[in-house]
C-alpha positions in Angstrom: -6.7 -21.1 18.8 -5.1 -21.4 15.3 -2.0 -19.5 14.5 -2.2 -17.4 11.4 0.6 -15.9 9.3 0.3 -12.1 9.3 -0.2 -10.3 6.0 3.2 -9.6 4.3 5.2 -12.0 6.5 7.5 -14.6 5.0 7.4 -17.8 7.0 8.9 -21.3 6.7 5.8 -23.3 7.4 7.4 -26.7 6.5 9.4 -27.0 9.7 8.8 -26.6 13.4 9.1 -24.1 14.9 7.9 -21.8 12.2 10.2 -18.9 11.7 8.9 -15.6 10.2 11.0 -12.8 8.8 10.5 -9.3 7.5 8.9 -9.1 4.0 11.7 -6.8 3.0 12.0 -6.3 -0.8 8.3 -6.8 -1.6 7.7 -3.1 -2.4 5.3 -2.7 0.5 6.8 -0.6 3.4 5.9 -2.2 6.7 7.3 -0.5 9.7 5.9 -3.1 12.1 8.6 -5.4 10.7 11.3 -2.8 11.2 11.5 -1.6 7.6 12.7 1.9 7.1 12.2 1.8 3.3 11.1 -0.9 0.8 11.9 -0.3 -2.9 10.8 -3.7 -4.1 14.3 -5.4 -3.9 17.2 -5.9 -1.6 19.9 -4.5 -3.9 22.6 -2.1 -2.7 23.4 1.3 -4.3 19.8 2.3 -5.1 18.9 4.2 -2.0 17.3 1.4 0.0 19.5 -1.6 0.8 17.8 -4.5 2.8 15.0 -2.0 3.8 17.3 0.6 5.3 18.2 4.0 3.8 21.6 4.3 2.2 23.9 7.3 2.8 23.7 10.1 0.2 20.2 9.2 -0.9 16.8 10.8 -0.3 13.8 8.5 -0.1 10.1 9.2 0.1 8.5 6.5 2.1 4.8 5.9 3.0 3.5 3.0 5.0 2.1 0.3 2.6 3.7 1.8 -0.5 7.0 1.3 -2.5 9.8 3.6 -1.4 11.1 6.0 -4.1 14.8 7.0 -3.7 17.0 9.4 -5.6 20.3 11.2 -5.1 20.3 14.4 -3.0 20.7 17.3 -5.4 23.3 19.8 -4.4 25.5 17.6 -2.3 28.4 17.1 -4.9 27.6 13.4 -5.1 26.1 12.0 -8.3 23.6 9.3 -7.4 20.3 8.0 -8.8 18.6 10.0 -11.5 21.0 12.9 -11.2 23.0 13.5 -14.4 24.9 16.5 -13.1 25.9 17.8 -9.7 27.2 21.3 -9.1 26.9 21.8 -5.3 23.7 23.9 -5.5 20.1 23.8 -6.5 20.1 26.9 -8.7 18.9 26.6 -12.3 20.3 28.4 -15.4 23.9 27.5 -14.5 24.1 24.3 -16.6 22.7 22.0 -13.9 19.1 22.7 -12.9 17.5 22.6 -9.4 16.8 18.9 -9.9 20.4 18.0 -10.9 19.5 17.5 -14.6 21.7 18.9 -17.3 20.1 22.0 -18.9 19.8 22.4 -22.7 22.8 24.0 -24.3 25.3 23.0 -21.7 27.9 20.2 -21.9 
């Protein structure tokens, strides 16, 4: 029987014993490796840090795809693509329901 490296795994094949780790940061969510999210990097402050969700971020995750994270609109915390935050998701008050500044408001 020959040992095979599983798809997506990162292994140090030059030493014995071979050690394999999570493919975290490759943009391919793999829950079998314990990933909660995978946004294609291991950077903090973008919603997914070392394949775990960060506080105050909302992430859309699907097995085998890149996670997409953004700030949570209406929580009074300005994160991600939000350019305004007014503690609600009501439009026509200067900050729309997606936390984007509405035309004509400063």
